[in-house]
C-alpha positions in Angstrom: 130.6 57.9 90.2 129.4 61.5 91.5 130.7 62.5 94.3 127.6 64.1 96.7 128.5 67.8 97.3 129.5 68.9 100.6 127.0 70.3 102.7 128.1 73.8 103.2 127.9 75.5 107.3 128.0 78.7 108.9 130.9 78.3 110.3 132.2 77.5 106.9 131.5 80.5 105.4 133.2 82.3 108.8 136.4 80.2 108.0 136.2 82.1 104.5 135.1 85.3 105.6 137.9 85.8 108.4 135.0 86.2 111.3 133.6 84.8 113.7 130.4 82.4 113.5 128.6 85.1 115.4 129.2 87.6 112.9 127.9 85.5 110.2 124.5 84.7 112.0 124.2 88.4 112.9 124.6 88.7 108.8 122.0 86.0 108.1 119.5 88.1 110.8 119.5 91.2 108.8 120.9 92.5 112.8 122.5 95.4 113.0 125.9 95.0 114.8 127.9 94.5 111.6 129.7 96.9 109.5 128.6 97.6 105.7 132.1 96.0 104.7 132.2 92.5 107.2 128.2 92.7 105.3 129.1 92.6 102.3 132.1 90.6 102.3 130.2 87.4 104.0 127.2 87.8 101.6 129.6 87.9 99.0 131.0 84.3 100.1 127.1 82.9 100.8 126.1 84.2 97.2 128.8 82.4 95.6 128.8 78.9 97.5 124.7 79.7 96.9 124.4 79.2 100.6 120.5 78.5 102.1 120.9 78.3 106.1 118.0 75.4 107.2 115.7 78.0 108.9 113.4 74.4 110.1 116.9 73.1 111.6 117.4 76.5 113.2 114.0 76.4 114.6 114.3 73.0 116.1 117.9 73.4 117.5 116.5 77.0 119.5 114.8 77.0 123.2 113.2 80.4 122.2 109.6 80.6 122.4 108.1 82.6 119.7 104.5 84.0 121.0 102.3 85.2 118.3 99.5 87.8 118.9 96.2 88.4 116.6 93.8 91.4 117.3 90.5 90.6 115.3 86.8 91.2 115.4 85.1 88.2 117.7 82.5 86.4 115.5 78.8 85.7 116.7 75.6 84.2 115.3 74.8 86.7 113.6 78.2 87.5 112.3 80.2 84.5 111.1 82.0 85.9 108.8 84.9 85.9 111.1 84.7 82.1 112.3 86.7 81.3 108.6 89.9 83.0 109.4 89.9 82.0 112.9 89.7 78.4 111.7 92.5 78.6 109.6 95.0 80.8 112.1 94.3 77.7 114.1 95.0 75.5 111.7 98.2 77.1 110.9 99.5 77.1 114.7 98.8 73.3 114.9 101.5 72.5 112.2 104.1 75.1 113.3 103.7 75.1 117.2 105.7 72.3 117.6 108.8 74.4 116.1 108.5 76.9 119.1 105.5 79.1 118.6 102.7 79.8 120.5 99.6 82.2 120.1 97.6 84.4 121.9 94.5 85.7 120.4 92.1 88.9 121.1 89.1 89.9 120.3 87.2 93.2 119.8 83.6 94.0 119.2 82.8 95.4 115.6 80.3 97.6 116.8 82.9 99.4 118.9 86.0 101.3 118.6 86.3 101.5 122.2 86.6 97.2 122.1 89.3 97.5 119.7 91.3 100.4 121.7 91.0 97.7 125.1 92.2 94.7 123.2 94.9 96.7 121.1 96.4 97.6 124.6 96.1 93.9 125.8 97.7 92.7 122.7 100.8 95.2 123.2 100.8 94.7 127.3 101.0 90.7 126.2 104.6 91.6 124.8 104.0 89.7 121.9 106.5 88.6 118.9 104.6 89.2 116.0 101.0 90.5 115.5 98.2 90.0 113.2 95.8 92.6 113.0 92.1 93.0 111.6 92.7 97.2 110.8 88.5 97.2 110.6 88.4 101.1 112.5 91.3 103.3 110.5 92.0 106.0 113.6 92.3 103.3 116.6 94.5 101.2 113.7 96.4 104.4 112.8 97.5 104.8 117.2 98.1 101.2 117.7 100.6 100.8 114.7 102.7 103.9 116.5 102.7 102.0 119.4 104.1 98.7 117.8 106.4 100.8 115.7 107.9 102.3 118.8 108.2 98.5 120.5 109.3 97.4 117.3 107.2 94.5 117.3 106.5 93.6 113.4 102.7 93.3 112.4 101.0 91.8 109.6 97.1 93.2 107.6 94.1 90.4 107.4 90.5 91.7 105.2 91.0 95.2 105.7 94.0 97.0 103.9 95.7 100.2 105.5 98.2 102.3 103.3 100.8 104.1 105.1 101.8 102.1 107.6 104.9 99.6 108.5 103.1 96.1 108.2 105.4 93.6 106.8 102.2 92.0 104.2 98.6 92.2 103.6 96.4 89.7 103.7 93.2 89.7 102.1 90.8 91.6 99.0 90.9 94.3 97.1 88.2 96.7 98.6 88.5 99.0 95.6 87.9 95.7 93.1 85.5 93.9 95.1 83.5 97.1 95.2 84.3 97.3 91.3 82.9 93.7 90.8 80.2 94.4 92.7 79.1 97.6 90.6 79.1 95.2 87.7 77.0 93.1 88.7 74.4 95.1 90.1 74.8 97.2 86.3 73.9 93.8 84.5 70.8 93.3 86.5 69.7 96.5 86.2 68.3 99.1 83.4 69.8 102.7 82.7 68.1 104.8 84.6 67.5 102.8 87.7 68.1 104.0 91.4 70.8 102.0 92.8 71.3 102.4 97.0 74.4 101.6 98.7 74.1 100.7 102.3 77.1 101.0 104.6 76.8 99.3 107.9 78.7 102.2 109.6 77.3 105.1 111.5 80.3 107.3 109.1 82.6 106.1 106.7 85.7 108.8 107.9 87.2 105.5 110.2 86.4 102.3 107.7 88.8 102.2 104.5 87.2 99.3 103.4 84.1 100.6 103.1 85.3 103.9 101.6 86.9 101.7 98.7 84.2 99.5 98.3 81.4 102.2 97.8 84.5 104.0 95.1 84.6 100.5 93.2 80.7 100.4 92.8 80.8 104.0 91.6 83.6 103.8 89.7 82.3 100.9 87.8 79.2 102.9 86.8 80.4 105.8 85.7 82.9 103.6 83.8 79.5 103.0 82.1 78.4 105.8 81.8 75.0 105.4 84.4 72.5 107.9 84.4 70.5 106.4 87.2 70.7 107.4 90.7 73.1 106.5 93.4 72.1 106.9 97.1 74.5 106.1 99.7 72.9 105.5 103.0 75.1 104.7 106.5 73.3 102.8 109.1 74.5 102.4 112.4 75.9 98.7 113.2 73.2 98.8 116.2 70.6 100.8 113.7 69.7 98.0 111.3 66.3 98.0 112.9 65.6 100.8 110.6 65.6 98.7 107.4 62.7 97.7 108.1 61.3 101.5 107.5 64.3 102.6 105.2 63.3 99.8 102.2 59.6 98.6 100.5 61.1 95.1 100.1 61.2 93.2 103.3 62.1 89.6 101.9 66.0 89.9 101.4 66.7 92.0 104.6 67.8 89.1 106.7 70.3 88.1 103.5 71.7 91.6 103.8 72.3 91.9 107.5 74.1 88.4 107.3 76.8 89.4 104.8 76.8 92.9 105.2 79.8 92.8 108.0 
C-alpha cells in the first residue's frame, strides 16, 4: 500500500532553512523584515516541497478581526442599479463573516461630489483593513486614493475603472467596449445619414471617466463604419432631468431613459 504523503508544516520549512517559524511566516505574508538572501532560501524550500499554506485554517486559528469597508452610491426608487451590487456584497459577507471579517458600509449621493468627499472621510476614519470603492467622481476618488496610499490601506474599484491608481483590482465592465456595443446596436437600427443624440446625465464629463469612455466607444464604432450622419452630445445635470421634455419631441421612452442612465 502506498504511504500517505506527510503533511508539510511551517516549522518543517523553518527547520530545513535554519530560521525561525516567525521568519517563514513573514516570508509567506511578504513582509519586509526579511533579507533577500533569507527570503530566497525559504522560498526555494517552499517551492521544492510544493508547500501551500492553509489560509482558511490560519484565519480560524487567528483572533484578529479584519474590517472591510465599502464606499458605493446609495440606491433609491428612481435608481435601483446599486441594489444588485449591494446584495452581492452582503451575500459574500454572509459566507466569510464567520472567518473573522466584518463589514462597514458607506453610501454617497450619485448627484453630489461633496457627498462622496464626506463619506470618503468617514470611511478613512473607520480605520478599515481594506476598501471597496465605486470611483464615480474621478477627482474626488483620486484624492481619496492618495489618502489610502498614505495610510497603506489596500483598495479595489468596482463598476468604474480609474487608471493610474494603486488599486489591487477592478470589478466591472469595460466602459469603452460597452459604448462600442451600444454604438453597434444603434447603428443597426438607423439609416446612414441619421442623427444620433448621446445623453450624459452629468453637468460635465471631466469628472465622470465611465461616461467619457462609453461616449468614446460609441463614436469609435460609428467611425469604424464610416457613419455619415450627425452625432450630438448633450450633458444634463442629474437634477435637471425635467428638461428632457423640452429637448426631445418624443417623450414615450423618457421614463426608461431616466431609469437606466445612471
